[in-house]
N, C-alpha and C positions, 0 to 999 in steps of 0.2 A: 662402462656406463650403459651399454645397451641392455646387459643383463639386469642391472638395477632398474632401468626404465621399464623393462618387461615385468619385473617383479612388482613395481610400484603400480603399473597399469593393472596387473592381476589383482593386487590388493584392493584397488578402487572398484573394480568390477565384481570380484567375487572374494570378499574379505574372509569368509569362512573357509574357502577352499585353501588358501594360503596358509591359514592357521592349522588346518588339518594336515597339510603337507609337512609343515615344520614339526608338529607333534609326532607324526609317523616317522619322519627322518631321524629324530633324536632317540626314538626307542631302541634301535639296535646298537647305537653308540653308547647309551647308558647301561644297557644290559650286557652286551657281548665284549666291549672293549675294556681291558683292564687298565688301571691307573698306571701311567708311566713312571711315576715316582715310587711305585712299589713293584719292582720286577718280579717278585714272587707272587704277586697277586693273580687272581683269576677273574673271569667274568662273574656277574651276579647269578645267583641261583635261588630257587625256593622263594621264600616271602619277600626278600629284598628285590628280586627281579619283578615280582608281581606289583609290588609298591612302586618301583621305578616306572613300569609300564603305565600305571594309573596316573602317576605324576606327570609324565610326558603327555598322556591323553588330555590332561586338564588344559594344555596349551591351546587346544582347539577352541576354547571359549575365552582366550585372553583379551580379546578386544571387547567382548560383551560384558564381562565381569573382571576387569583387570585387578582389582583389589583382592577379590576372593581367590583368583587363580594364583596370584603372587603368594598369598598366605599358604595356599595348598601345596605349591611347588616347594616353598621353603620348608614346610613341615615334613613333606615327603623326602626332600633331600637329606634332612637332618635323620630321619628314621632310617633311610637307606645307608647312610654313613655309619650309623649305630649297628645296623644288622651286618654290614659288610666288614666291619671292623677297621675301617680306614676310608681314605679319599675315594671318590667315585666321580665318573663323568656325569652323574645325575644333576650335579650342580649347574650344568648348561641349561637345564630347564628353568632354574631359578634366575639365571642370568637373562634369558629370554623374557621371562615374565616381569623382571625388574625393569628392563629396557621398555617393554610395552607400557608398564605403569607410569614411568617417567615421561613417556610421550603423551599420555592421555590425561595426566594429573598435573597440578601445579608443582612448582619447585620445592616448596616446603614439604608437601606430601611425599615427593620423591626422596628427599633426604631422610625423612622419618622411616620410609619404607626400607631404604638402604641400611639405616642403622638396625632396624628390627631383623632384617634378613641376615646381616653379618653376625648379630648377637646369637641368633638361633643356630646358624651353621657352625660358627666357631665353638659354641658350646658343645655341640655334638662331636666335633673334632677333639675337643679337650676331654671329653668323657672317654673317648676311645683311646687316644694316645697319651693321656695324662696331661694335667694342667700346665706343667712346666718341664722341660722347655716346650714351647708350642710347636706343633707339627708345621713344617714349611708350607704344607697345603693350605693352612689357614691364611697365610699371607698371600697366597695365590688367589684365594677366594676374595680376599679384601680388595686386591687390585682389579680382579675381573668384575666384581660387583660394582665397584666405583666407576670403572670405565663404561660399564653398561648404563649406569645411571647418568653419568655425564653425557654420553652420546644421546640417550633419550631426552634429557633436558635440552641439549642443543638442537635436536630435531624438532622438538616442540617450539622452541624459541623461533627457529627459522620458519616453520609453518605459520606461526602467529605473525611473523614479520610479512610473509607473502600475502597472507589474508588482509593485513592492515594496508599493504600497498594496493592490493586489488580494490579494497573498499574505498580508498582515497581517490584511485583512478575513476571508479564508478561515480563517486560523489562529484568529482570535477567534471566528468561528462554530463552528469545531470545538471550541474550549475551552468555549463556551457549551453545545454539545450534550453534551460529556462531563461538564460540571458538572451539567447537568440530568439525565443519566443516573445520575450518582453520587447525586444527591439523591433520585431516584426509588428507587434501590436502598436507600438509607438509610431512606426512609419505608416501603418494603415490609418491611424487617427490623423496623422499629419496630412496624408493624401485626402482623407475624407474632409478635413477642414478646407483644403484648397478647393476641392470640388464644390463644397458648400458655398465658398465665395463666388465661384463661377455660376452656381445656380441662383444665388441671391442677385447677381448682376443681371441674369436673364430675366428673373421675376420683375426686377425694376423695369427692364425694357418692356416687358408685357404691360406693366401698369401705365407706362408713358404712352405706348401705342394705343392702349385701350382708351385713354383719355383723348387722344388725337381723333380716334375713330368716332367717339361720342360727340366730339365737337364739329366734325365734318360730315356726319351722317346725313344731315338734311341740306346743308348749303353746298357741299362738294362731295357727292357720292363716290366718285373715283378715288379721291383721297382717302375717304373712309374705308374703301374696299382694300386700298393699298395698306393701310394701317392694320386692318384685320388680318391680311395676309402675313404681315410681320408678326402679329400676335400668334397666328397659327404656327409659323415656323419657330418661333421662340418657345412655344409650348411643346413642340415636338422635341426641341433640343433639351428642354428642361426635363422631359421624361427620360431622355436617353442619359442625361448626366445624373439624374436621380438613381437610375438603374446602376450606373457606375459606382455611386456612393454606396449603394446597398451591397454590391458585389465586393467592394473593398472591406466593408464591415462584417460581412458574413464569415463565419468560421469555414475552414476548408472542407470539412465533412458535413456541412450543413445542406439539408436537402432544399432545393429550390424549385418551385413551381410557379413560373411567372404568370400562368393563365389562371391561377386560383386567386380569388380576391381574399384580402385580409379578413379573418373572422371578426364578428361583431356580436352585439347583444342578440341579433336575430338568429344566431347559431347556438344560443345558449342551451336550447332543448337537446341538441345533439351532445353538447358537453355533459349535461346532466345524465343523459342516457348512458354515456360511456362510463361514468363513475358508478351508476347504478349497476351496470353489468359486472363490476368487479366487487360488489357487496357493500357499497356505501349507500345507506338509506338517506335520502335527501328530501326535506320538506321545503316546498317552494312558496314564495309569496311575492306578488307583484302588485304594486299600487300605482295609480296614475294611468295615463294613457300611453302605452308603448308607441315609440315613434323613432324615426331615423335620427341618429346622433352624429355629430360632427366626426369625421373619419378618425382623427387621432384619438379622441376620447372613447369612441366606440371600440376600437382595438384594445385600448388600455383597459376598459371595463371587462372585456372578455378574458384578457390575460390575468386580471386580478382575481376574477372568479375561478379561472383554472388553477392558479397557484394556491388560493385559499382552500379550495376543495382538495387539492393534492395533499396539503398540510393536514387537513381533517381526516383524510383517509390513512395517512401514515402515522399520525400521532393521536388520533382520536379513538372512540370506541365503536365506530361503524355507523354513526349517525351524524347529520349535519342539517342546519337550517339556512337557507339562502333567501335573502330579501333584496328586491330590486324596487327602487322608488323613483318614478319619473315625476320630477318637479319642473316647474316652468323654466328655470334657467340652469338646472343642474340634475345630475343623476346621483342617487344614493345607493350604495351597495353594502350589504352586510352578510357575513358568513359566520355562524357560530357552531361550535361543536363541543360536546362534553369531552373531557380529557380524563382518562383513567389514571389511577395512582401510579402505574408504572411509568406513565408519560408526563406526570406533573413536573418532575424535576427538569425534564428536557424542555418542556414548555417554558419554564422559568428561566432556564439557561438561554433559550433563544431570544427571550426578551431583554437579557442583560446587554450592556454596551449600547445604551439608548434604544433598547427594544428592537434589535435587528438580528434575526438569524440570516442565514445566507439568502433563503428565499424572500424573506421580508425585505432585504436591502433592494433586491430587484424590483419588488412591488413598489416600495417607496420611491425608487428612481423613476419608474414609469409614471406614478401618480404625480410626482413633482414636474415632470417633463410637460404635462398638459395643464399645469396650474391647479391641481387638486390637492386634497388633504386626505391623510390616512392616519388611522389609530389602530394599534394591535395591542391587545392586553390579555392577561390571564385573570379572569373574574374570580372573586372569592367563592362563587357557587360552583366552581370546578369546570367553567366553560372557557374556551378560547374563542376570542372575539376579533374579527377584522372588520373594521368600519371604514369606507371610503366615500368620499364626495368629489365628483368630477364636474367641472363647468361644462355646460352644453351651449357653446356659442351660437349654434344654429337655432336653438330654442330661445336664446335671448334676442335674436334678430327678428323672430316671428311676431 
């Protein structure tokens, strides 16, 4: 078993080296060793020896061109038998080539190759010894060829079985990992919901204490100060618990910078510059009076523009138009870009299933989370258009 293991390892690391060793090892046997069934015979000489050497040399390529090598060794063996006037060890080259072919090809092809090799070699033996009675060597060839083919088919079946088992194991491992990831995500969501309930309770406390402070600020200042202190403590606890919620919901490899504020519309010029630096030509248009937007909607607006410009850069022709409209109670965003013919089908596919590609799904979720509206469509004029309207609660209160 150690020798077989070493040979298998050599075959995997240096397949050509083993093939060359087999070819070289068979050459002296085929040329110098006489057939034992013909005691009066002698080793090959002249043209027969040259053909035998070339036939064995072809085995060096048996894994690269198994069919061609099998045909060459079969014809070479038949020619050597004809030239030698009887049986020869050259048939070992055909046996090796037939085994290799059976390992590398399907069973039906192996059986057809076996039939072709037997017919060719048996015909050569019959021409030399006479058609009847058939020389015993022909029956030896039949058995040796059949065994080589059967072993090759068995080895191929075993290798296929091992590969199938390994694939099933890998698939089962992937499924376990996916199931574990799904359960982790579900658990994180459950923890986040629980933390959300805690935060909501503390927000209610803040609201109550703020009302108490407002009621006592003039008539009982110490009570108002105590209520304000409760508000301050509850606010600090809320911030800590919100941080816990975000830490639960973040991906393990997600970068976190707690000192950096969330991006908003005031950072759009940096966003535009980053896309322009990678070759996207952006034409900007801003209407209305730019102003501070309520925190949630401000972040959503930034992310929508970021995703829309990313899609324009990936699927467009290198140009995009971005419009921001500040209205009294809402913010309007629109990004359009021409879509080339190569990407038209992709854009149409992205809008199938209720008009949501993977990026569009996230955009719609963000917009819906702040009570906004979004539309994405592929216009007949060859432009892809993303339109969003976000409510500005701060603007509505002013």
